[in-house]
LUMKOL-426211 format. One record per residue: residue in three letters; x, y, z of N, C-alpha, C in turn. Coordinates in nm, 2 decimals, padded with zeros to 4 digits. Last residue first. Example, Ala and Ser with C-alpha at 12.3 -4.5 7.8 and 13.67 -1.06 7.14 Angstrom:
REM LUMKOL-426211
+-----+--------+--------+--------+--------+--------+--------+--------+--------+--------+
| res |     nx |     ny |     nz |    cax |    cay |    caz |     cx |     cy |     cz |
+-----+--------+--------+--------+--------+--------+--------+--------+--------+--------+
| SER |  01.28 | -00.22 |  00.71 |  01.37 | -00.11 |  00.71 |  01.29 |  00.00 |  00.79 |
| ALA |  01.32 | -00.57 |  00.78 |  01.23 | -00.45 |  00.78 |  01.32 | -00.33 |  00.78 |
+-----+--------+--------+--------+--------+--------+--------+--------+--------+--------+
This chain:
REM LUMKOL-426211
+-----+--------+--------+--------+--------+--------+--------+--------+--------+--------+
| res |     nx |     ny |     nz |    cax |    cay |    caz |     cx |     cy |     cz |
+-----+--------+--------+--------+--------+--------+--------+--------+--------+--------+
| UNK | -00.72 |  01.98 | -04.53 | -00.70 |  02.07 | -04.65 | -00.68 |  02.21 | -04.63 |
| UNK | -00.77 |  01.81 | -04.33 | -00.63 |  01.84 | -04.35 | -00.60 |  01.94 | -04.47 |
| UNK | -01.06 |  01.88 | -04.27 | -00.97 |  01.79 | -04.20 | -00.82 |  01.83 | -04.22 |
| UNK | -01.27 |  02.00 | -04.41 | -01.20 |  02.08 | -04.29 | -01.09 |  01.99 | -04.23 |
| UNK | -01.06 |  01.97 | -04.69 | -01.11 |  02.06 | -04.59 | -01.24 |  02.00 | -04.53 |
| UNK | -00.85 |  01.69 | -04.73 | -00.97 |  01.76 | -04.77 | -01.02 |  01.84 | -04.66 |
| UNK | -00.64 |  01.49 | -04.70 | -00.61 |  01.63 | -04.75 | -00.74 |  01.70 | -04.80 |
| UNK | -00.64 |  01.33 | -04.39 | -00.71 |  01.33 | -04.53 | -00.69 |  01.48 | -04.57 |
| UNK | -00.57 |  01.31 | -04.13 | -00.47 |  01.28 | -04.23 | -00.52 |  01.28 | -04.38 |
| UNK | -00.80 |  01.34 | -04.00 | -00.70 |  01.44 | -03.98 | -00.58 |  01.42 | -04.07 |
| UNK | -00.94 |  01.09 | -04.06 | -00.98 |  01.22 | -04.11 | -00.88 |  01.34 | -04.10 |
| UNK | -00.80 |  00.90 | -03.91 | -00.81 |  00.89 | -04.05 | -00.84 |  01.03 | -04.11 |
| UNK | -00.84 |  01.00 | -03.65 | -00.70 |  00.98 | -03.69 | -00.70 |  00.97 | -03.84 |
| UNK | -01.11 |  00.99 | -03.62 | -01.04 |  01.12 | -03.62 | -00.90 |  01.11 | -03.68 |
| UNK | -01.16 |  00.71 | -03.64 | -01.21 |  00.81 | -03.74 | -01.14 |  00.94 | -03.74 |
| UNK | -01.02 |  00.64 | -03.40 | -00.97 |  00.59 | -03.53 | -01.03 |  00.68 | -03.64 |
| UNK | -01.18 |  00.78 | -03.21 | -01.04 |  00.80 | -03.22 | -00.98 |  00.76 | -03.35 |
| UNK | -01.43 |  00.67 | -03.25 | -01.41 |  00.81 | -03.28 | -01.26 |  00.84 | -03.29 |
| UNK | -01.37 |  00.40 | -03.18 | -01.42 |  00.43 | -03.31 | -01.40 |  00.57 | -03.35 |
| UNK | -01.32 |  00.44 | -02.91 | -01.22 |  00.38 | -02.99 | -01.24 |  00.41 | -03.14 |
| UNK | -01.58 |  00.52 | -02.82 | -01.46 |  00.60 | -02.81 | -01.35 |  00.57 | -02.90 |
| UNK | -01.72 |  00.28 | -02.88 | -01.76 |  00.42 | -02.95 | -01.64 |  00.50 | -02.94 |
| UNK | -01.60 |  00.09 | -02.72 | -01.60 |  00.08 | -02.86 | -01.62 |  00.20 | -02.93 |
| UNK | -01.68 |  00.21 | -02.47 | -01.54 |  00.19 | -02.50 | -01.51 |  00.17 | -02.65 |
| UNK | -01.95 |  00.18 | -02.49 | -01.89 |  00.31 | -02.48 | -01.74 |  00.31 | -02.52 |
| UNK | -01.98 | -00.10 | -02.49 | -02.02 | -00.02 | -02.61 | -01.97 |  00.13 | -02.61 |
| UNK | -01.89 | -00.17 | -02.24 | -01.81 | -00.20 | -02.35 | -01.85 | -00.12 | -02.48 |
| UNK | -01.95 |  00.10 | -02.00 | -02.00 | -00.01 | -02.08 | -01.90 | -00.04 | -02.19 |
| UNK | -01.77 |  00.17 | -01.72 | -01.79 |  00.20 | -01.85 | -01.84 |  00.08 | -01.93 |
| UNK | -01.76 |  00.28 | -01.40 | -01.82 |  00.17 | -01.48 | -01.85 |  00.22 | -01.62 |
| UNK | -01.47 |  00.42 | -01.26 | -01.60 |  00.43 | -01.32 | -01.64 |  00.31 | -01.40 |
| UNK | -01.34 |  00.31 | -00.94 | -01.32 |  00.31 | -01.09 | -01.46 |  00.33 | -01.15 |
| UNK | -01.33 |  00.53 | -00.67 | -01.39 |  00.41 | -00.74 | -01.37 |  00.43 | -00.88 |
| UNK | -01.00 |  00.66 | -00.60 | -01.14 |  00.68 | -00.63 | -01.20 |  00.55 | -00.69 |
| UNK | -00.77 |  00.49 | -00.37 | -00.81 |  00.55 | -00.50 | -00.96 |  00.58 | -00.50 |
| UNK | -00.65 |  00.57 | -00.05 | -00.74 |  00.49 | -00.13 | -00.77 |  00.57 | -00.26 |
| UNK | -00.48 |  00.73 |  00.08 | -00.44 |  00.59 |  00.08 | -00.54 |  00.50 |  00.00 |
| UNK | -00.52 |  01.00 |  00.08 | -00.60 |  00.92 |  00.17 | -00.56 |  00.77 |  00.18 |
| UNK | -00.31 |  01.10 | -00.10 | -00.36 |  01.17 |  00.02 | -00.42 |  01.07 |  00.12 |
| UNK | -00.27 |  00.91 | -00.31 | -00.16 |  00.97 | -00.24 | -00.19 |  01.03 | -00.11 |
| UNK | -00.54 |  00.85 | -00.39 | -00.45 |  00.75 | -00.33 | -00.34 |  00.81 | -00.26 |
| UNK | -00.61 |  01.10 | -00.48 | -00.69 |  01.04 | -00.37 | -00.61 |  00.93 | -00.30 |
| UNK | -00.43 |  01.13 | -00.70 | -00.43 |  01.22 | -00.58 | -00.49 |  01.17 | -00.46 |
| UNK | -00.52 |  00.92 | -00.85 | -00.39 |  00.91 | -00.80 | -00.37 |  01.01 | -00.69 |
| UNK | -00.78 |  01.02 | -00.91 | -00.77 |  00.89 | -00.84 | -00.62 |  00.88 | -00.78 |
| UNK | -00.70 |  01.24 | -01.07 | -00.77 |  01.25 | -00.93 | -00.77 |  01.13 | -00.86 |
| UNK | -00.59 |  01.10 | -01.28 | -00.51 |  01.18 | -01.20 | -00.57 |  01.21 | -01.06 |
| UNK | -00.82 |  00.97 | -01.39 | -00.70 |  00.89 | -01.34 | -00.61 |  00.97 | -01.25 |
| UNK | -00.98 |  01.19 | -01.44 | -01.03 |  01.09 | -01.34 | -00.91 |  01.01 | -01.29 |
| UNK | -00.82 |  01.31 | -01.65 | -00.86 |  01.38 | -01.52 | -00.90 |  01.29 | -01.41 |
| UNK | -00.83 |  01.12 | -01.84 | -00.71 |  01.15 | -01.78 | -00.72 |  01.22 | -01.65 |
| UNK | -01.11 |  01.13 | -01.89 | -01.04 |  01.00 | -01.85 | -00.91 |  01.03 | -01.79 |
| UNK | -01.16 |  01.39 | -01.97 | -01.22 |  01.34 | -01.86 | -01.15 |  01.21 | -01.81 |
| UNK | -00.99 |  01.40 | -02.22 | -00.96 |  01.47 | -02.10 | -01.02 |  01.42 | -01.97 |
| UNK | -01.08 |  01.28 | -02.45 | -01.00 |  01.20 | -02.35 | -00.97 |  01.27 | -02.22 |
| UNK | -01.24 |  01.48 | -02.57 | -01.29 |  01.35 | -02.56 | -01.21 |  01.27 | -02.44 |
| UNK | -01.08 |  01.71 | -02.60 | -01.20 |  01.71 | -02.51 | -01.25 |  01.58 | -02.48 |
| UNK | -00.89 |  01.62 | -02.77 | -00.84 |  01.64 | -02.64 | -00.97 |  01.65 | -02.54 |
| UNK | -00.98 |  01.63 | -03.03 | -01.00 |  01.50 | -02.96 | -00.96 |  01.51 | -02.80 |
| UNK | -00.91 |  01.87 | -03.13 | -01.05 |  01.86 | -03.07 | -01.06 |  01.73 | -02.99 |
| UNK | -00.62 |  02.02 | -03.12 | -00.67 |  01.88 | -03.11 | -00.80 |  01.87 | -03.05 |
| UNK | -00.62 |  02.29 | -03.22 | -00.50 |  02.21 | -03.22 | -00.53 |  02.06 | -03.21 |
| UNK | -00.88 |  02.39 | -03.18 | -00.83 |  02.38 | -03.32 | -00.71 |  02.29 | -03.32 |
| UNK | -00.89 |  02.37 | -02.90 | -00.99 |  02.30 | -02.99 | -00.94 |  02.28 | -03.12 |
| UNK | -00.70 |  02.56 | -02.83 | -00.69 |  02.42 | -02.79 | -00.77 |  02.33 | -02.88 |
| UNK | -00.81 |  02.79 | -02.92 | -00.69 |  02.74 | -02.99 | -00.66 |  02.59 | -02.95 |
| UNK | -01.03 |  02.79 | -02.74 | -01.05 |  02.79 | -02.88 | -00.93 |  02.74 | -02.96 |
| UNK | -00.91 |  02.82 | -02.49 | -00.97 |  02.70 | -02.53 | -01.00 |  02.68 | -02.68 |
| UNK | -00.69 |  02.99 | -02.35 | -00.73 |  03.00 | -02.49 | -00.78 |  02.86 | -02.53 |
| UNK | -00.54 |  03.01 | -02.11 | -00.68 |  03.06 | -02.12 | -00.73 |  03.07 | -02.26 |
| UNK | -00.31 |  02.88 | -02.08 | -00.30 |  03.03 | -02.10 | -00.44 |  03.09 | -02.13 |
| UNK | -00.38 |  02.62 | -02.07 | -00.31 |  02.68 | -01.94 | -00.30 |  02.83 | -01.96 |
| UNK | -00.47 |  02.58 | -02.33 | -00.57 |  02.58 | -02.21 | -00.51 |  02.65 | -02.09 |
| UNK | -00.22 |  02.59 | -02.46 | -00.33 |  02.69 | -02.50 | -00.42 |  02.70 | -02.38 |
| UNK | -00.10 |  02.36 | -02.35 | -00.04 |  02.50 | -02.34 | -00.14 |  02.60 | -02.35 |
| UNK | -00.28 |  02.17 | -02.46 | -00.27 |  02.19 | -02.31 | -00.21 |  02.33 | -02.28 |
| UNK | -00.21 |  02.20 | -02.73 | -00.35 |  02.24 | -02.68 | -00.35 |  02.26 | -02.53 |
| UNK |  00.05 |  02.12 | -02.74 |  00.02 |  02.26 | -02.77 | -00.12 |  02.30 | -02.73 |
| UNK | -00.01 |  01.85 | -02.68 |  00.08 |  01.93 | -02.59 |  00.06 |  02.08 | -02.62 |
| UNK | -00.18 |  01.78 | -02.89 | -00.23 |  01.78 | -02.75 | -00.14 |  01.86 | -02.66 |
| UNK | -00.07 |  01.75 | -03.14 | -00.13 |  01.88 | -03.11 | -00.18 |  01.89 | -02.97 |
| UNK | -00.16 |  01.41 | -03.18 | -00.08 |  01.52 | -03.22 | -00.14 |  01.66 | -03.20 |
| UNK | -00.31 |  01.20 | -03.11 | -00.27 |  01.29 | -03.00 | -00.19 |  01.41 | -03.05 |
| UNK | -00.36 |  01.05 | -03.34 | -00.47 |  01.11 | -03.27 | -00.43 |  01.22 | -03.16 |
| UNK | -00.08 |  01.16 | -03.55 | -00.15 |  01.07 | -03.48 | -00.27 |  01.13 | -03.40 |
| UNK | -00.02 |  01.26 | -03.88 | -00.05 |  01.30 | -03.75 | -00.11 |  01.19 | -03.68 |
| UNK |  00.27 |  01.15 | -04.08 |  00.13 |  01.15 | -04.04 |  00.10 |  01.20 | -03.90 |
| UNK |  00.54 |  01.12 | -04.12 |  00.48 |  01.25 | -04.17 |  00.33 |  01.26 | -04.14 |
| UNK |  00.66 |  00.90 | -04.01 |  00.58 |  00.88 | -04.13 |  00.53 |  01.01 | -04.19 |
| UNK |  00.84 |  00.97 | -03.80 |  00.87 |  00.86 | -03.89 |  00.79 |  00.86 | -04.02 |
| UNK |  00.73 |  01.20 | -03.69 |  00.86 |  01.21 | -03.72 |  00.90 |  01.10 | -03.82 |
| UNK |  00.47 |  01.10 | -03.62 |  00.48 |  01.21 | -03.72 |  00.63 |  01.21 | -03.78 |
| UNK |  00.55 |  00.91 | -03.43 |  00.48 |  00.87 | -03.55 |  00.49 |  00.97 | -03.66 |
| UNK |  00.66 |  01.07 | -03.23 |  00.74 |  00.97 | -03.30 |  00.68 |  00.93 | -03.43 |
| UNK |  00.63 |  01.42 | -03.20 |  00.55 |  01.29 | -03.20 |  00.64 |  01.19 | -03.28 |
| UNK |  00.93 |  01.56 | -03.05 |  00.82 |  01.56 | -03.13 |  00.75 |  01.42 | -03.13 |
| UNK |  01.00 |  01.67 | -02.70 |  01.02 |  01.58 | -02.81 |  00.90 |  01.58 | -02.91 |
| UNK |  01.10 |  02.00 | -02.63 |  01.01 |  01.89 | -02.61 |  01.01 |  01.80 | -02.73 |
| UNK |  01.28 |  02.19 | -02.72 |  01.32 |  02.12 | -02.60 |  01.22 |  02.00 | -02.58 |
| UNK |  01.22 |  02.36 | -02.93 |  01.25 |  02.22 | -02.96 |  01.30 |  02.14 | -02.84 |
| UNK |  00.94 |  02.59 | -02.92 |  01.07 |  02.54 | -02.87 |  01.09 |  02.40 | -02.92 |
| UNK |  00.70 |  02.67 | -03.02 |  00.81 |  02.75 | -03.05 |  00.94 |  02.70 | -03.00 |
| UNK |  00.50 |  02.49 | -02.94 |  00.51 |  02.53 | -03.09 |  00.63 |  02.61 | -03.13 |
| UNK |  00.52 |  02.48 | -02.67 |  00.58 |  02.37 | -02.76 |  00.58 |  02.40 | -02.90 |
| UNK |  00.64 |  02.72 | -02.47 |  00.54 |  02.70 | -02.58 |  00.59 |  02.59 | -02.67 |
| UNK |  00.70 |  02.69 | -02.13 |  00.75 |  02.66 | -02.27 |  00.64 |  02.64 | -02.36 |
| UNK |  00.53 |  02.75 | -01.91 |  00.64 |  02.84 | -01.94 |  00.71 |  02.82 | -02.08 |
| UNK |  00.34 |  02.54 | -01.91 |  00.30 |  02.68 | -01.89 |  00.41 |  02.77 | -01.94 |
| UNK |  00.49 |  02.32 | -01.93 |  00.41 |  02.35 | -02.04 |  00.35 |  02.49 | -02.04 |
| UNK |  00.61 |  02.32 | -01.67 |  00.69 |  02.33 | -01.79 |  00.61 |  02.38 | -01.92 |
| UNK |  00.37 |  02.28 | -01.52 |  00.45 |  02.39 | -01.51 |  00.55 |  02.43 | -01.63 |
| UNK |  00.29 |  02.03 | -01.62 |  00.21 |  02.14 | -01.64 |  00.28 |  02.27 | -01.63 |
| UNK |  00.50 |  01.88 | -01.51 |  00.48 |  01.89 | -01.65 |  00.39 |  02.01 | -01.69 |
| UNK |  00.46 |  01.91 | -01.23 |  00.58 |  01.97 | -01.30 |  00.57 |  01.98 | -01.45 |
| UNK |  00.22 |  01.79 | -01.21 |  00.23 |  01.93 | -01.18 |  00.35 |  01.99 | -01.24 |
| UNK |  00.31 |  01.52 | -01.28 |  00.21 |  01.60 | -01.35 |  00.21 |  01.74 | -01.33 |
| UNK |  00.50 |  01.47 | -01.08 |  00.54 |  01.47 | -01.22 |  00.43 |  01.55 | -01.30 |
| UNK |  00.33 |  01.47 | -00.85 |  00.45 |  01.57 | -00.86 |  00.49 |  01.58 | -01.01 |
| UNK |  00.16 |  01.26 | -00.91 |  00.10 |  01.39 | -00.90 |  00.21 |  01.50 | -00.91 |
| UNK |  00.35 |  01.04 | -00.93 |  00.27 |  01.08 | -01.04 |  00.21 |  01.22 | -01.03 |
| UNK |  00.44 |  01.04 | -00.67 |  00.53 |  01.07 | -00.77 |  00.46 |  01.11 | -00.90 |
| UNK |  00.20 |  00.97 | -00.54 |  00.25 |  01.10 | -00.51 |  00.35 |  01.15 | -00.62 |
| UNK |  00.17 |  00.71 | -00.66 |  00.07 |  00.81 | -00.68 |  00.12 |  00.95 | -00.65 |
| UNK |  00.40 |  00.59 | -00.55 |  00.39 |  00.60 | -00.69 |  00.28 |  00.71 | -00.73 |
| UNK |  00.33 |  00.60 | -00.28 |  00.45 |  00.67 | -00.32 |  00.45 |  00.69 | -00.47 |
| UNK |  00.10 |  00.44 | -00.28 |  00.09 |  00.58 | -00.23 |  00.21 |  00.66 | -00.28 |
| UNK |  00.22 |  00.20 | -00.34 |  00.11 |  00.26 | -00.43 |  00.10 |  00.41 | -00.40 |
| UNK |  00.38 |  00.16 | -00.12 |  00.44 |  00.17 | -00.26 |  00.34 |  00.23 | -00.35 |
| UNK |  00.19 |  00.12 |  00.08 |  00.29 |  00.24 |  00.08 |  00.35 |  00.27 | -00.05 |
| UNK |  00.08 | -00.12 |  00.00 |  00.00 |  00.00 |  00.00 |  00.09 |  00.13 |  00.00 |
+-----+--------+--------+--------+--------+--------+--------+--------+--------+--------+
């Protein structure tokens, strides 16, 4: 149990530090942050491409820019948020939050949206990639 609390605390500290770095470093203007490996190898955008710049935009109060950079961020943010809140709960109280019950159909729907978004964003037709 103590090991889990230590990992959760480390995750919390790493998350806060990452947000701090993203607040001060604009990923669109610096080369200190690593590029997307898929894009570097293939030239194609992955479903997560633009997320780092989108988080930077959110931290600076520009949700419209974040939406333009990666609209999928809105889909997976609640999942990431729940995961981080559960880690905080584990670090502070010793107990994680209850895991949300997600129907398999919802999981398949989210996966389908991610794959469709991935395909569309690499299509050279407006409004996707044109």
